[in-house]
C-alpha positions in Angstrom: 141.3 52.8 139.4 144.1 53.9 137.1 143.7 54.6 133.3 146.6 55.5 131.0 146.3 57.9 128.1 148.1 56.9 124.9 150.3 59.0 122.7 147.3 59.5 120.5 145.3 60.9 123.4 143.1 57.8 123.7 142.0 56.6 127.0 140.5 53.2 127.9 138.0 53.3 130.6 138.0 50.4 133.1 135.2 47.9 132.6 133.9 48.5 136.1 133.4 52.1 135.3 131.6 51.5 132.0 129.4 48.8 133.6 128.4 51.3 136.3 127.1 53.8 133.8 125.4 51.3 131.5 125.7 50.8 127.8 126.6 54.0 126.0 128.7 54.9 123.0 129.2 58.6 123.5 130.2 60.8 126.4 130.0 64.5 126.9 133.5 65.6 127.9 134.2 68.7 130.1 137.2 70.0 132.0 136.5 71.7 135.3 138.9 72.6 138.0 141.6 70.4 136.7 139.4 67.4 136.4 138.0 65.6 133.3 134.2 64.9 133.6 132.7 62.3 131.4 128.9 62.2 131.2 127.2 59.3 129.3 125.0 60.5 126.4 122.5 58.3 124.7 122.0 59.7 121.2 118.8 58.9 119.3 119.7 58.9 115.6 116.3 60.4 114.7 116.8 63.2 117.3 120.2 64.0 115.7 118.6 64.2 112.2 115.7 66.4 113.6 118.3 68.7 115.3 120.3 69.1 112.1 117.2 69.9 110.0 116.1 72.5 112.6 119.6 74.0 112.5 119.3 74.3 108.7 115.9 75.8 109.0 114.2 72.9 107.2 110.7 72.1 108.5 108.1 69.4 107.8 106.6 71.2 104.9 110.0 71.6 103.3 110.5 67.8 103.5 107.0 67.1 102.2 107.6 69.5 99.3 110.9 67.9 98.4 109.3 64.4 98.5 106.5 65.6 96.2 109.0 67.2 93.8 111.1 64.1 93.7 108.2 61.8 93.0 107.2 64.0 90.0 110.8 63.8 88.7 111.1 60.0 89.0 110.8 58.0 85.8 107.6 56.0 85.5 109.4 52.7 85.6 111.1 53.6 88.9 107.7 54.6 90.4 106.2 51.3 89.5 109.0 49.3 91.0 108.5 51.1 94.4 104.9 49.8 94.7 
């Protein structure tokens, strides 16, 4: 199969190829030995958030402390409307 790269470096993958790998929105892209290798990646949004929090050094206790702090800061009218 042939695919053409545009002037903006965009490439449309043939439908037969995308059907063969299944539904995916992201691909890991590598260049090896003059070839471009695309590997489907299925990203879980929650996993991405957890990874970012870990990268920032934020743990579960930090999150719990932040939530507790924000609940103390919320005006009483706002707290009543959440219930």
